[in-house]
PDB file of N, CA, C, O and CB in Angstrom:
ATOM      1  N   MET A   1     214.085  88.234 245.532  1.00  0.00           N
ATOM      2  CA  MET A   1     214.068  87.349 246.774  1.00  0.00           C
ATOM      3  C   MET A   1     214.565  87.753 247.940  1.00  0.00           C
ATOM      4  O   MET A   1     215.695  88.239 247.978  1.00  0.00           O
ATOM      5  CB  MET A   1     214.684  86.257 246.597  1.00  0.00           C
ATOM      6  N   GLY A   2     213.785  87.612 249.091  1.00  0.00           N
ATOM      7  CA  GLY A   2     214.134  88.013 250.406  1.00  0.00           C
ATOM      8  C   GLY A   2     215.024  86.995 251.130  1.00  0.00           C
ATOM      9  O   GLY A   2     215.525  86.020 250.570  1.00  0.00           O
ATOM     10  N   MET A   3     215.162  87.280 252.303  1.00  0.00           N
ATOM     11  CA  MET A   3     215.886  86.506 253.362  1.00  0.00           C
ATOM     12  C   MET A   3     215.048  86.285 254.641  1.00  0.00           C
ATOM     13  O   MET A   3     214.446  87.198 255.205  1.00  0.00           O
ATOM     14  CB  MET A   3     217.190  87.243 253.744  1.00  0.00           C
ATOM     15  N   GLU A   4     215.058  84.993 255.054  1.00  0.00           N
ATOM     16  CA  GLU A   4     214.448  84.677 256.261  1.00  0.00           C
ATOM     17  C   GLU A   4     215.643  84.659 257.297  1.00  0.00           C
ATOM     18  O   GLU A   4     216.819  84.397 257.044  1.00  0.00           O
ATOM     19  CB  GLU A   4     213.633  83.298 256.159  1.00  0.00           C
ATOM     20  N   GLU A   5     215.086  84.997 258.526  1.00  0.00           N
ATOM     21  CA  GLU A   5     216.233  85.244 259.736  1.00  0.00           C
ATOM     22  C   GLU A   5     215.657  84.358 260.994  1.00  0.00           C
ATOM     23  O   GLU A   5     214.448  84.293 261.218  1.00  0.00           O
ATOM     24  CB  GLU A   5     216.391  87.111 260.253  1.00  0.00           C
ATOM     25  N   ALA A   6     216.469  83.799 261.654  1.00  0.00           N
ATOM     26  CA  ALA A   6     216.198  83.167 262.860  1.00  0.00           C
ATOM     27  C   ALA A   6     217.216  83.171 263.612  1.00  0.00           C
ATOM     28  O   ALA A   6     218.163  83.829 263.180  1.00  0.00           O
ATOM     29  CB  ALA A   6     215.774  81.971 262.763  1.00  0.00           C
ATOM     30  N   THR A   7     217.395  82.513 264.885  1.00  0.00           N
ATOM     31  CA  THR A   7     218.440  82.323 265.722  1.00  0.00           C
ATOM     32  C   THR A   7     218.806  80.878 265.797  1.00  0.00           C
ATOM     33  O   THR A   7     217.934  80.027 265.620  1.00  0.00           O
ATOM     34  CB  THR A   7     218.138  82.863 266.996  1.00  0.00           C
ATOM     35  N   GLY A   8     220.097  80.535 266.060  1.00  0.00           N
ATOM     36  CA  GLY A   8     220.492  79.203 266.011  1.00  0.00           C
ATOM     37  C   GLY A   8     222.009  79.160 266.668  1.00  0.00           C
ATOM     38  O   GLY A   8     222.703  80.140 266.939  1.00  0.00           O
ATOM     39  N   PHE A   9     222.271  78.052 266.814  1.00  0.00           N
ATOM     40  CA  PHE A   9     223.796  77.651 267.447  1.00  0.00           C
ATOM     41  C   PHE A   9     224.599  77.310 266.468  1.00  0.00           C
ATOM     42  O   PHE A   9     224.466  76.244 265.867  1.00  0.00           O
ATOM     43  CB  PHE A   9     223.873  76.442 268.452  1.00  0.00           C
ATOM     44  N   CYS A  10     225.658  78.305 266.161  1.00  0.00           N
ATOM     45  CA  CYS A  10     226.579  78.070 265.166  1.00  0.00           C
ATOM     46  C   CYS A  10     227.826  77.326 265.802  1.00  0.00           C
ATOM     47  O   CYS A  10     228.525  77.984 266.572  1.00  0.00           O
ATOM     48  CB  CYS A  10     226.946  79.404 264.485  1.00  0.00           C
ATOM     49  N   ARG A  11     228.136  76.099 265.559  1.00  0.00           N
ATOM     50  CA  ARG A  11     229.265  75.238 265.879  1.00  0.00           C
ATOM     51  C   ARG A  11     230.761  76.006 265.408  1.00  0.00           C
ATOM     52  O   ARG A  11     231.813  75.735 265.987  1.00  0.00           O
ATOM     53  CB  ARG A  11     229.005  73.745 265.060  1.00  0.00           C
ATOM     54  N   GLN A  12     230.703  76.737 264.573  1.00  0.00           N
ATOM     55  CA  GLN A  12     231.990  77.265 264.150  1.00  0.00           C
ATOM     56  C   GLN A  12     232.345  78.426 265.139  1.00  0.00           C
ATOM     57  O   GLN A  12     233.492  78.518 265.576  1.00  0.00           O
ATOM     58  CB  GLN A  12     231.938  77.767 262.615  1.00  0.00           C
ATOM     59  N   CYS A  13     231.371  79.306 265.490  1.00  0.00           N
ATOM     60  CA  CYS A  13     231.450  80.468 266.284  1.00  0.00           C
ATOM     61  C   CYS A  13     231.357  80.049 267.772  1.00  0.00           C
ATOM     62  O   CYS A  13     231.884  80.734 268.648  1.00  0.00           O
ATOM     63  CB  CYS A  13     230.346  81.466 265.888  1.00  0.00           C
ATOM     64  N   ASN A  14     230.635  78.841 268.058  1.00  0.00           N
ATOM     65  CA  ASN A  14     230.538  78.049 269.257  1.00  0.00           C
ATOM     66  C   ASN A  14     229.541  79.457 270.098  1.00  0.00           C
ATOM     67  O   ASN A  14     229.898  79.918 271.182  1.00  0.00           O
ATOM     68  CB  ASN A  14     232.394  77.486 270.022  1.00  0.00           C
ATOM     69  N   ALA A  15     228.536  79.862 269.488  1.00  0.00           N
ATOM     70  CA  ALA A  15     227.634  80.715 270.207  1.00  0.00           C
ATOM     71  C   ALA A  15     226.234  80.767 269.450  1.00  0.00           C
ATOM     72  O   ALA A  15     226.128  80.321 268.308  1.00  0.00           O
ATOM     73  CB  ALA A  15     228.277  82.154 270.355  1.00  0.00           C
ATOM     74  N   ASN A  16     225.215  81.306 270.108  1.00  0.00           N
ATOM     75  CA  ASN A  16     223.869  81.338 269.501  1.00  0.00           C
ATOM     76  C   ASN A  16     224.202  82.781 268.510  1.00  0.00           C
ATOM     77  O   ASN A  16     224.803  83.766 268.940  1.00  0.00           O
ATOM     78  CB  ASN A  16     222.434  81.470 270.830  1.00  0.00           C
ATOM     79  N   ARG A  17     223.710  82.649 267.237  1.00  0.00           N
ATOM     80  CA  ARG A  17     223.851  83.591 266.252  1.00  0.00           C
ATOM     81  C   ARG A  17     222.667  83.953 265.412  1.00  0.00           C
ATOM     82  O   ARG A  17     221.767  83.124 265.278  1.00  0.00           O
ATOM     83  CB  ARG A  17     224.826  83.183 265.468  1.00  0.00           C
ATOM     84  N   LEU A  18     222.603  85.002 264.896  1.00  0.00           N
ATOM     85  CA  LEU A  18     221.576  85.191 263.653  1.00  0.00           C
ATOM     86  C   LEU A  18     221.803  84.265 262.624  1.00  0.00           C
ATOM     87  O   LEU A  18     222.968  84.223 262.229  1.00  0.00           O
ATOM     88  CB  LEU A  18     221.654  86.577 262.975  1.00  0.00           C
ATOM     89  N   ILE A  19     220.979  83.494 262.072  1.00  0.00           N
ATOM     90  CA  ILE A  19     221.176  82.651 260.899  1.00  0.00           C
ATOM     91  C   ILE A  19     220.119  83.166 259.876  1.00  0.00           C
ATOM     92  O   ILE A  19     219.057  83.675 260.236  1.00  0.00           O
ATOM     93  CB  ILE A  19     221.006  81.053 261.246  1.00  0.00           C
ATOM     94  N   ARG A  20     220.476  83.002 258.607  1.00  0.00           N
ATOM     95  CA  ARG A  20     219.691  83.347 257.504  1.00  0.00           C
ATOM     96  C   ARG A  20     219.725  82.452 256.314  1.00  0.00           C
ATOM     97  O   ARG A  20     220.702  81.744 256.069  1.00  0.00           O
ATOM     98  CB  ARG A  20     220.041  84.595 257.118  1.00  0.00           C
ATOM     99  N   ARG A  21     218.669  82.486 255.586  1.00  0.00           N
ATOM    100  CA  ARG A  21     218.571  81.591 254.421  1.00  0.00           C
ATOM    101  C   ARG A  21     217.573  82.414 253.303  1.00  0.00           C
ATOM    102  O   ARG A  21     216.838  83.329 253.675  1.00  0.00           O
ATOM    103  CB  ARG A  21     217.913  80.023 254.933  1.00  0.00           C
ATOM    104  N   LYS A  22     217.642  82.004 252.015  1.00  0.00           N
ATOM    105  CA  LYS A  22     216.962  82.639 251.026  1.00  0.00           C
ATOM    106  C   LYS A  22     215.671  82.201 251.234  1.00  0.00           C
ATOM    107  O   LYS A  22     215.462  81.041 251.592  1.00  0.00           O
ATOM    108  CB  LYS A  22     217.451  82.411 249.701  1.00  0.00           C
ATOM    109  N   ALA A  23     214.629  83.128 251.020  1.00  0.00           N
ATOM    110  CA  ALA A  23     213.117  82.896 251.227  1.00  0.00           C
ATOM    111  C   ALA A  23     212.562  82.589 249.887  1.00  0.00           C
ATOM    112  O   ALA A  23     213.162  82.967 248.881  1.00  0.00           O
ATOM    113  CB  ALA A  23     212.340  84.178 251.874  1.00  0.00           C
ATOM    114  N   THR A  24     211.526  81.971 249.819  1.00  0.00           N
ATOM    115  CA  THR A  24     210.867  81.548 248.687  1.00  0.00           C
ATOM    116  C   THR A  24     209.799  82.514 248.540  1.00  0.00           C
ATOM    117  O   THR A  24     209.169  82.873 249.535  1.00  0.00           O
ATOM    118  CB  THR A  24     210.398  80.137 248.757  1.00  0.00           C
ATOM    119  N   SER A  25     209.515  83.009 247.275  1.00  0.00           N
ATOM    120  CA  SER A  25     208.426  83.938 246.877  1.00  0.00           C
ATOM    121  C   SER A  25     207.245  83.281 246.626  1.00  0.00           C
ATOM    122  O   SER A  25     206.970  82.974 245.466  1.00  0.00           O
ATOM    123  CB  SER A  25     208.734  84.705 245.731  1.00  0.00           C
ATOM    124  N   HIS A  26     206.386  82.978 247.684  1.00  0.00           N
ATOM    125  CA  HIS A  26     205.108  82.074 247.506  1.00  0.00           C
ATOM    126  C   HIS A  26     204.167  82.762 246.555  1.00  0.00           C
ATOM    127  O   HIS A  26     203.420  82.060 245.874  1.00  0.00           O
ATOM    128  CB  HIS A  26     204.319  81.801 248.926  1.00  0.00           C
ATOM    129  N   VAL A  27     204.139  84.001 246.454  1.00  0.00           N
ATOM    130  CA  VAL A  27     203.101  84.735 245.614  1.00  0.00           C
ATOM    131  C   VAL A  27     203.498  84.403 244.248  1.00  0.00           C
ATOM    132  O   VAL A  27     202.643  83.934 243.498  1.00  0.00           O
ATOM    133  CB  VAL A  27     203.043  86.351 245.844  1.00  0.00           C
ATOM    134  N   PHE A  28     204.688  84.588 243.835  1.00  0.00           N
ATOM    135  CA  PHE A  28     205.078  84.315 242.496  1.00  0.00           C
ATOM    136  C   PHE A  28     204.846  82.955 242.182  1.00  0.00           C
ATOM    137  O   PHE A  28     204.459  82.716 241.038  1.00  0.00           O
ATOM    138  CB  PHE A  28     206.435  84.643 242.252  1.00  0.00           C
ATOM    139  N   HIS A  29     205.028  81.887 243.081  1.00  0.00           N
ATOM    140  CA  HIS A  29     204.899  80.436 242.767  1.00  0.00           C
ATOM    141  C   HIS A  29     203.416  80.075 242.619  1.00  0.00           C
ATOM    142  O   HIS A  29     202.953  79.276 241.806  1.00  0.00           O
ATOM    143  CB  HIS A  29     205.568  79.548 243.895  1.00  0.00           C
ATOM    144  N   PHE A  30     202.640  80.903 243.676  1.00  0.00           N
ATOM    145  CA  PHE A  30     201.127  80.632 243.315  1.00  0.00           C
ATOM    146  C   PHE A  30     200.540  81.201 242.018  1.00  0.00           C
ATOM    147  O   PHE A  30     199.718  80.555 241.368  1.00  0.00           O
ATOM    148  CB  PHE A  30     200.260  81.191 244.405  1.00  0.00           C
ATOM    149  N   VAL A  31     200.957  82.387 241.654  1.00  0.00           N
ATOM    150  CA  VAL A  31     200.563  82.860 240.184  1.00  0.00           C
ATOM    151  C   VAL A  31     201.127  81.926 239.098  1.00  0.00           C
ATOM    152  O   VAL A  31     200.406  81.706 238.124  1.00  0.00           O
ATOM    153  CB  VAL A  31     201.133  84.367 239.877  1.00  0.00           C
ATOM    154  N   MET A  32     202.276  81.388 239.162  1.00  0.00           N
ATOM    155  CA  MET A  32     202.809  80.446 238.226  1.00  0.00           C
ATOM    156  C   MET A  32     202.025  79.245 238.180  1.00  0.00           C
ATOM    157  O   MET A  32     201.727  78.775 237.082  1.00  0.00           O
ATOM    158  CB  MET A  32     204.164  80.119 238.523  1.00  0.00           C
ATOM    159  N   THR A  33     201.587  78.589 239.453  1.00  0.00           N
ATOM    160  CA  THR A  33     200.647  77.416 239.565  1.00  0.00           C
ATOM    161  C   THR A  33     199.408  77.730 238.723  1.00  0.00           C
ATOM    162  O   THR A  33     198.989  76.990 237.833  1.00  0.00           O
ATOM    163  CB  THR A  33     200.228  77.123 241.103  1.00  0.00           C
ATOM    164  N   LEU A  34     198.912  78.786 239.051  1.00  0.00           N
ATOM    165  CA  LEU A  34     197.531  79.073 238.433  1.00  0.00           C
ATOM    166  C   LEU A  34     197.688  79.235 236.834  1.00  0.00           C
ATOM    167  O   LEU A  34     196.800  78.746 236.136  1.00  0.00           O
ATOM    168  CB  LEU A  34     196.871  80.491 239.103  1.00  0.00           C
ATOM    169  N   LEU A  35     198.803  79.916 236.200  1.00  0.00           N
ATOM    170  CA  LEU A  35     198.926  80.021 235.008  1.00  0.00           C
ATOM    171  C   LEU A  35     199.328  78.744 234.277  1.00  0.00           C
ATOM    172  O   LEU A  35     199.033  78.592 233.091  1.00  0.00           O
ATOM    173  CB  LEU A  35     199.709  80.998 234.843  1.00  0.00           C
ATOM    174  N   THR A  36     200.061  77.739 235.038  1.00  0.00           N
ATOM    175  CA  THR A  36     200.391  76.448 234.270  1.00  0.00           C
ATOM    176  C   THR A  36     199.496  75.304 234.728  1.00  0.00           C
ATOM    177  O   THR A  36     199.757  74.118 234.527  1.00  0.00           O
ATOM    178  CB  THR A  36     201.919  76.021 234.478  1.00  0.00           C
ATOM    179  N   PHE A  37     198.443  75.752 235.348  1.00  0.00           N
ATOM    180  CA  PHE A  37     197.253  74.693 235.537  1.00  0.00           C
ATOM    181  C   PHE A  37     197.602  73.621 236.707  1.00  0.00           C
ATOM    182  O   PHE A  37     197.034  72.531 236.782  1.00  0.00           O
ATOM    183  CB  PHE A  37     196.992  73.820 234.053  1.00  0.00           C
ATOM    184  N   GLY A  38     198.602  74.059 237.608  1.00  0.00           N
ATOM    185  CA  GLY A  38     199.011  73.171 238.454  1.00  0.00           C
ATOM    186  C   GLY A  38     200.547  72.464 238.237  1.00  0.00           C
ATOM    187  O   GLY A  38     201.213  71.899 239.104  1.00  0.00           O
ATOM    188  N   LEU A  39     200.852  72.646 236.994  1.00  0.00           N
ATOM    189  CA  LEU A  39     202.326  71.770 236.874  1.00  0.00           C
ATOM    190  C   LEU A  39     203.444  72.504 237.533  1.00  0.00           C
ATOM    191  O   LEU A  39     204.483  71.908 237.818  1.00  0.00           O
ATOM    192  CB  LEU A  39     202.844  71.520 235.247  1.00  0.00           C
ATOM    193  N   TRP A  40     203.262  73.886 237.811  1.00  0.00           N
ATOM    194  CA  TRP A  40     204.256  74.732 238.653  1.00  0.00           C
ATOM    195  C   TRP A  40     204.383  74.107 239.928  1.00  0.00           C
ATOM    196  O   TRP A  40     205.476  74.293 240.464  1.00  0.00           O
ATOM    197  CB  TRP A  40     203.816  76.226 238.868  1.00  0.00           C
ATOM    198  N   LEU A  41     203.525  73.389 240.581  1.00  0.00           N
ATOM    199  CA  LEU A  41     203.571  72.702 241.884  1.00  0.00           C
ATOM    200  C   LEU A  41     204.812  72.094 242.150  1.00  0.00           C
ATOM    201  O   LEU A  41     205.407  72.244 243.217  1.00  0.00           O
ATOM    202  CB  LEU A  41     202.571  71.706 242.000  1.00  0.00           C
ATOM    203  N   ILE A  42     205.321  71.242 240.975  1.00  0.00           N
ATOM    204  CA  ILE A  42     206.539  70.454 241.379  1.00  0.00           C
ATOM    205  C   ILE A  42     207.656  71.499 241.512  1.00  0.00           C
ATOM    206  O   ILE A  42     208.398  71.336 242.480  1.00  0.00           O
ATOM    207  CB  ILE A  42     206.934  69.272 240.281  1.00  0.00           C
ATOM    208  N   VAL A  43     207.913  72.579 240.681  1.00  0.00           N
ATOM    209  CA  VAL A  43     208.910  73.563 240.899  1.00  0.00           C
ATOM    210  C   VAL A  43     208.734  74.275 242.216  1.00  0.00           C
ATOM    211  O   VAL A  43     209.781  74.565 242.794  1.00  0.00           O
ATOM    212  CB  VAL A  43     208.906  74.525 239.796  1.00  0.00           C
ATOM    213  N   TRP A  44     207.412  74.663 242.887  1.00  0.00           N
ATOM    214  CA  TRP A  44     207.353  75.331 243.993  1.00  0.00           C
ATOM    215  C   TRP A  44     207.793  74.278 245.087  1.00  0.00           C
ATOM    216  O   TRP A  44     208.441  74.653 246.064  1.00  0.00           O
ATOM    217  CB  TRP A  44     205.976  75.958 244.165  1.00  0.00           C
ATOM    218  N   GLY A  45     207.430  72.945 244.912  1.00  0.00           N
ATOM    219  CA  GLY A  45     207.780  72.141 246.204  1.00  0.00           C
ATOM    220  C   GLY A  45     209.360  71.922 246.251  1.00  0.00           C
ATOM    221  O   GLY A  45     209.907  71.651 247.321  1.00  0.00           O
ATOM    222  N   LEU A  46     210.059  72.044 245.096  1.00  0.00           N
ATOM    223  CA  LEU A  46     211.548  71.763 245.040  1.00  0.00           C
ATOM    224  C   LEU A  46     212.182  73.136 245.494  1.00  0.00           C
ATOM    225  O   LEU A  46     213.332  73.114 245.935  1.00  0.00           O
ATOM    226  CB  LEU A  46     212.079  71.276 243.467  1.00  0.00           C
ATOM    227  N   ALA A  47     211.485  74.346 245.410  1.00  0.00           N
ATOM    228  CA  ALA A  47     212.107  75.671 245.741  1.00  0.00           C
ATOM    229  C   ALA A  47     211.702  75.635 247.324  1.00  0.00           C
ATOM    230  O   ALA A  47     212.435  76.202 248.134  1.00  0.00           O
ATOM    231  CB  ALA A  47     211.451  77.095 244.775  1.00  0.00           C
ATOM    232  N   SER A  48     210.657  75.035 247.696  1.00  0.00           N
ATOM    233  CA  SER A  48     210.601  75.186 249.297  1.00  0.00           C
ATOM    234  C   SER A  48     211.497  74.415 249.965  1.00  0.00           C
ATOM    235  O   SER A  48     211.774  74.781 251.107  1.00  0.00           O
ATOM    236  CB  SER A  48     209.307  74.831 249.899  1.00  0.00           C
ATOM    237  N   ILE A  49     212.011  73.452 249.544  1.00  0.00           N
ATOM    238  CA  ILE A  49     213.095  72.592 250.089  1.00  0.00           C
ATOM    239  C   ILE A  49     214.277  73.425 250.696  1.00  0.00           C
ATOM    240  O   ILE A  49     214.777  73.210 251.800  1.00  0.00           O
ATOM    241  CB  ILE A  49     213.641  71.660 248.952  1.00  0.00           C
ATOM    242  N   ARG A  50     214.641  74.381 249.837  1.00  0.00           N
ATOM    243  CA  ARG A  50     215.846  75.232 250.126  1.00  0.00           C
ATOM    244  C   ARG A  50     217.070  74.648 250.414  1.00  0.00           C
ATOM    245  O   ARG A  50     217.521  74.486 251.547  1.00  0.00           O
ATOM    246  CB  ARG A  50     215.628  76.027 251.150  1.00  0.00           C
ATOM    247  N   PHE A  51     217.730  74.257 249.112  1.00  0.00           N
ATOM    248  CA  PHE A  51     218.782  73.455 249.186  1.00  0.00           C
ATOM    249  C   PHE A  51     219.949  74.045 249.764  1.00  0.00           C
ATOM    250  O   PHE A  51     220.860  73.283 250.090  1.00  0.00           O
ATOM    251  CB  PHE A  51     219.043  72.984 248.007  1.00  0.00           C
ATOM    252  N   GLY A  52     220.097  75.500 249.980  1.00  0.00           N
ATOM    253  CA  GLY A  52     221.191  76.186 250.624  1.00  0.00           C
ATOM    254  C   GLY A  52     221.202  75.987 252.248  1.00  0.00           C
ATOM    255  O   GLY A  52     222.240  75.840 252.894  1.00  0.00           O
ATOM    256  N   GLY A  53     219.975  76.003 252.766  1.00  0.00           N
ATOM    257  CA  GLY A  53     219.916  75.776 254.197  1.00  0.00           C
ATOM    258  C   GLY A  53     220.289  77.162 254.769  1.00  0.00           C
ATOM    259  O   GLY A  53     220.476  78.229 254.183  1.00  0.00           O
ATOM    260  N   TRP A  54     220.348  76.821 256.173  1.00  0.00           N
ATOM    261  CA  TRP A  54     220.588  78.091 257.158  1.00  0.00           C
ATOM    262  C   TRP A  54     222.034  78.401 257.199  1.00  0.00           C
ATOM    263  O   TRP A  54     222.807  77.446 257.279  1.00  0.00           O
ATOM    264  CB  TRP A  54     220.089  77.820 258.723  1.00  0.00           C
ATOM    265  N   ARG A  55     222.504  79.597 257.155  1.00  0.00           N
ATOM    266  CA  ARG A  55     224.057  79.918 257.317  1.00  0.00           C
ATOM    267  C   ARG A  55     224.021  80.926 258.316  1.00  0.00           C
ATOM    268  O   ARG A  55     223.044  81.671 258.390  1.00  0.00           O
ATOM    269  CB  ARG A  55     224.868  80.463 255.949  1.00  0.00           C
ATOM    270  N   CYS A  56     225.179  81.051 259.251  1.00  0.00           N
ATOM    271  CA  CYS A  56     225.528  81.855 260.240  1.00  0.00           C
ATOM    272  C   CYS A  56     225.740  83.157 259.408  1.00  0.00           C
ATOM    273  O   CYS A  56     226.237  83.217 258.284  1.00  0.00           O
ATOM    274  CB  CYS A  56     226.751  81.317 261.086  1.00  0.00           C
ATOM    275  N   SER A  57     225.216  84.311 260.259  1.00  0.00           N
ATOM    276  CA  SER A  57     225.434  85.622 259.569  1.00  0.00           C
ATOM    277  C   SER A  57     226.782  86.312 259.815  1.00  0.00           C
ATOM    278  O   SER A  57     227.157  87.326 259.226  1.00  0.00           O
ATOM    279  CB  SER A  57     224.364  86.566 259.987  1.00  0.00           C
ATOM    280  N   VAL A  58     227.546  85.563 260.864  1.00  0.00           N
ATOM    281  CA  VAL A  58     228.908  86.066 261.170  1.00  0.00           C
ATOM    282  C   VAL A  58     230.048  85.424 260.349  1.00  0.00           C
ATOM    283  O   VAL A  58     230.884  86.103 259.752  1.00  0.00           O
ATOM    284  CB  VAL A  58     229.191  85.844 262.631  1.00  0.00           C
ATOM    285  N   CYS A  59     230.033  84.203 260.356  1.00  0.00           N
ATOM    286  CA  CYS A  59     230.995  83.425 259.897  1.00  0.00           C
ATOM    287  C   CYS A  59     230.776  82.670 258.440  1.00  0.00           C
ATOM    288  O   CYS A  59     231.744  82.271 257.793  1.00  0.00           O
ATOM    289  CB  CYS A  59     231.200  82.517 260.946  1.00  0.00           C
ATOM    290  N   GLY A  60     229.529  82.526 258.025  1.00  0.00           N
ATOM    291  CA  GLY A  60     228.879  81.844 256.896  1.00  0.00           C
ATOM    292  C   GLY A  60     228.781  80.421 257.075  1.00  0.00           C
ATOM    293  O   GLY A  60     228.298  79.868 256.087  1.00  0.00           O
ATOM    294  N   ALA A  61     229.062  79.711 257.948  1.00  0.00           N
ATOM    295  CA  ALA A  61     228.930  78.353 258.288  1.00  0.00           C
ATOM    296  C   ALA A  61     227.623  77.765 258.261  1.00  0.00           C
ATOM    297  O   ALA A  61     226.659  78.366 258.737  1.00  0.00           O
ATOM    298  CB  ALA A  61     229.424  78.160 259.486  1.00  0.00           C
ATOM    299  N   LYS A  62     227.512  76.480 257.668  1.00  0.00           N
ATOM    300  CA  LYS A  62     226.147  76.001 257.511  1.00  0.00           C
ATOM    301  C   LYS A  62     225.616  75.536 258.957  1.00  0.00           C
ATOM    302  O   LYS A  62     226.339  74.888 259.715  1.00  0.00           O
ATOM    303  CB  LYS A  62     226.104  74.782 256.418  1.00  0.00           C
ATOM    304  N   VAL A  63     224.259  75.926 259.296  1.00  0.00           N
ATOM    305  CA  VAL A  63     223.792  75.647 260.686  1.00  0.00           C
ATOM    306  C   VAL A  63     222.524  74.924 260.647  1.00  0.00           C
ATOM    307  O   VAL A  63     221.587  75.265 259.925  1.00  0.00           O
ATOM    308  CB  VAL A  63     223.621  76.918 261.506  1.00  0.00           C
ATOM    309  N   GLU A  64     222.509  73.984 261.385  1.00  0.00           N
ATOM    310  CA  GLU A  64     221.251  73.107 261.512  1.00  0.00           C
ATOM    311  C   GLU A  64     220.359  73.750 262.482  1.00  0.00           C
ATOM    312  O   GLU A  64     220.732  73.893 263.646  1.00  0.00           O
ATOM    313  CB  GLU A  64     221.562  71.615 261.986  1.00  0.00           C
ATOM    314  N   ARG A  65     219.142  74.169 262.065  1.00  0.00           N
ATOM    315  CA  ARG A  65     218.170  74.889 263.070  1.00  0.00           C
ATOM    316  C   ARG A  65     217.388  73.893 263.461  1.00  0.00           C
ATOM    317  O   ARG A  65     216.784  73.259 262.597  1.00  0.00           O
ATOM    318  CB  ARG A  65     217.294  76.072 262.538  1.00  0.00           C
ATOM    319  N   ARG A  66     217.249  73.568 264.808  1.00  0.00           N
ATOM    320  CA  ARG A  66     216.356  72.587 265.341  1.00  0.00           C
ATOM    321  C   ARG A  66     215.099  73.395 265.991  1.00  0.00           C
ATOM    322  O   ARG A  66     215.177  74.342 266.773  1.00  0.00           O
ATOM    323  CB  ARG A  66     217.152  71.646 266.432  1.00  0.00           C
ATOM    324  N   LEU A  67     213.957  72.803 265.487  1.00  0.00           N
ATOM    325  CA  LEU A  67     212.717  73.580 265.890  1.00  0.00           C
ATOM    326  C   LEU A  67     212.256  73.263 267.168  1.00  0.00           C
ATOM    327  O   LEU A  67     211.516  74.018 267.798  1.00  0.00           O
ATOM    328  CB  LEU A  67     211.608  73.378 264.990  1.00  0.00           C
ATOM    329  N   PHE A  68     212.715  72.016 267.654  1.00  0.00           N
ATOM    330  CA  PHE A  68     212.310  71.518 268.925  1.00  0.00           C
ATOM    331  C   PHE A  68     213.489  70.918 269.637  1.00  0.00           C
ATOM    332  O   PHE A  68     214.178  70.056 269.093  1.00  0.00           O
ATOM    333  CB  PHE A  68     211.205  70.517 268.778  1.00  0.00           C
ATOM    334  N   THR A  69     213.726  71.358 270.833  1.00  0.00           N
ATOM    335  CA  THR A  69     214.909  70.751 271.509  1.00  0.00           C
ATOM    336  C   THR A  69     214.849  70.021 272.693  1.00  0.00           C
ATOM    337  O   THR A  69     215.877  69.555 273.184  1.00  0.00           O
ATOM    338  CB  THR A  69     215.744  71.641 271.777  1.00  0.00           C
TER     339      THR A  69
END
């Protein structure tokens, strides 16, 4: 499983930082969806929510990433 990276404001560091979260393997989930005749879509949907969320790469604090400001 890979990592997604972006920039965001960390309130703990009080600065814009590189933020990371675990990426979803869409190829794996697509294959599993085909093999289970669509039943795996539920698991894929839950995996796409990404319960861990974005984290600051410096201090590890949770960061809320806003797409539009």
